[in-house]
Structure formats: structure tokens, C-alpha cells
C-alpha positions in Angstrom: -13.1 -23.5 1.9 -11.1 -24.9 -0.9 -7.7 -24.1 -1.9 -7.4 -20.8 -3.9 -4.4 -19.2 -5.4 -4.0 -15.8 -7.3 -1.4 -13.6 -8.4 -0.9 -9.8 -9.3 2.0 -7.9 -11.1 3.3 -4.9 -9.3 5.0 -2.3 -11.5 7.7 0.0 -10.1 7.2 3.4 -9.1 3.2 3.3 -10.5 1.7 5.2 -7.4 -1.4 5.4 -9.4 -2.4 1.5 -9.3 -0.2 0.9 -5.9 -2.6 -0.8 -3.3 -4.8 -2.1 -6.2 -3.8 -5.9 -5.3 -4.2 -5.4 -1.8 -7.7 -4.2 -2.4 -8.6 -7.0 -4.8 -7.3 -9.5 -2.1 -9.5 -8.0 0.5 -12.5 -8.0 -1.4 -12.1 -11.6 -2.6 -11.3 -12.9 1.2 -14.8 -11.2 1.9 -16.3 -12.7 -0.7 -14.8 -16.1 0.6 -16.5 -15.1 4.1 -13.1 -15.1 5.8 -12.9 -13.7 9.4 -12.5 -9.5 9.3 -9.4 -9.3 11.7 -7.8 -11.8 9.3 -8.6 -9.9 6.4 -7.4 -6.4 8.0 -4.1 -8.1 8.8 -3.5 -9.5 5.2 -4.5 -6.2 3.8 -2.0 -4.4 5.9 0.7 -6.7 4.9 -0.3 -6.7 1.2 -0.3 -2.8 1.1 2.7 -2.4 2.8 4.6 -5.0 0.7 3.1 -3.4 -2.6 4.3 -0.1 -1.5 7.8 -1.4 -1.0 7.8 -2.7 -4.5 6.6 0.4 -5.8 8.9 2.6 -4.2 12.2 0.4 -3.8 12.0 -2.5 -6.0 11.8 -3.2 -9.6 8.8 -4.6 -11.1 7.3 -7.5 -8.9 4.5 -9.7 -8.0 2.2 -10.3 -5.2 0.9 -13.5 -5.0 -1.5 -15.5 -2.3 -3.0 -18.8 -1.7 -5.5 -19.8 1.0 -6.8 -22.9 2.1 -8.5 -23.9 5.5 -5.5 -23.9 7.6 -3.4 -21.0 6.0 -3.0 -17.9 3.9 0.4 -17.6 2.1 1.2 -14.2 0.9 4.5 -13.8 -1.2 6.1 -10.7 -2.5 8.9 -10.5 -4.8 10.6 -8.0 -6.8 13.7 -7.6 -9.0 15.0 -4.5 -7.6 18.2 -3.5 -5.8 17.7 -5.7 -2.8 18.1 -5.2 0.8 21.5 -4.6 2.2 21.1 -5.2 5.8 17.4 -7.2 6.4 18.0 -7.0 10.2 18.3 -3.1 10.1 15.4 -2.9 7.7 13.1 -5.0 10.0 13.5 -2.3 12.7 11.0 0.2 13.1 11.9 3.7 11.8 14.6 2.5 9.4 14.0 4.0 6.0 15.8 4.1 2.7 13.0 6.2 1.2 14.0 8.8 -1.2 13.2 12.5 -0.4 10.7 12.2 -3.2 8.8 9.5 -1.4 8.9 11.1 1.7 7.5 14.3 0.4 4.4 12.0 -0.7 4.0 10.9 2.9 6.0 7.6 2.9 9.1 6.5 4.3 8.4 6.3 8.0 10.2 3.0 8.0 7.2 0.8 9.4 6.6 -1.2 6.2 8.7 -4.3 7.1 8.0 -4.0 11.0 4.3 -3.8 10.2 4.2 -6.8 8.1 6.0 -8.8 10.7 3.6 -7.6 13.3 0.5 -8.6 11.3 1.5 -11.9 10.0 2.2 -15.3 11.8 5.4 -16.0 10.1 7.7 -13.9 7.7 10.8 -14.9 5.8 12.7 -12.1 3.9 15.4 -13.3 1.5 17.3 -10.5 -0.3 20.7 -9.8 -1.6 22.1 -6.2 -2.6 21.7 -6.5 -6.5 19.3 -9.6 -6.6 15.9 -8.2 -5.5 13.8 -9.2 -2.7 11.5 -12.1 -1.9 8.8 -11.8 1.2 7.0 -15.0 2.3 4.4 -14.3 4.9 2.0 -17.0 6.7 -1.3 -16.2 8.4 -3.1 -18.9 10.3 -6.7 -19.0 9.2 -7.9 -20.7 12.5 -6.0 -17.8 14.5 -8.4 -15.3 12.7 -7.6 -11.8 14.4 -4.5 -12.8 16.4 -1.9 -10.4 17.0 0.3 -11.9 14.4 
């Protein structure tokens, strides 16, 4: 498999298109004959990241690059930033609005699910400065547990 890169724009509060980038990535990985368990892990992380941008961030992007050794996914937004990253990484912690909770979101599992399903994660954020998340998935681990 040769190196491949792709980037997708994510619009804040666009719930109609939320998840489209993750589906496109999933379909592309299938066409590249990537191992199904790895595709599942990548799709979970992509969707969680997209939803975080749509709900909490300003506009943002989801990009990924894949080669024979690893897939790197990066999600960035120009939103309000994460005040306490350590707390946000804990299962159940949520800053979702009542509106988002009424739509079925806000369980506080976005970042924890991302951490669980990738092999490496880095979250850089400051209040008022947006957020950048970088996840690495090792291709040879395939299904792995993240």
C-alpha cells in the first residue's frame, strides 16, 4: 500500500453532514483492503472526533494519512478549547449542552472512546485557542485493542 493523504472540512453545528468524513474514510480504507478491525477502530475515532467538532468546536478539519506501517488521523478545530484535558479524557465527563443531550449526545465518551480505539493519542488544547487531536493506528496491529 502506498502512502495516501486526505483531508475533510467539518462545519460547526452541521448535524446533517456530521459523520460524512468518517464514512468516506471507512469506504476508502475498505477499497484499500485494510483489515476490517482496523477500519472499525478508525471509523469510531473519526466519528467521535467529528461529533466533538460539530458540537463543541468552531469549524475544523479531519485529515488522515496511511502507509504500510501506520494511519495517522488528525482533528483540529478553532473552537473554545478544552479547559481541563485530563478531566475531559475521563469516561462520563461531558460539557454537552442540554440541546445536544436531547439529541442523544453528551454521554462523555467521545475522547475516552478515541483513546481506547487508537494506539497513540495526543490532545493539544488551550481555552480560547481551539483543539488539535492526533491519533496513530499501527497497521500491523490490525484489530488490536488500541
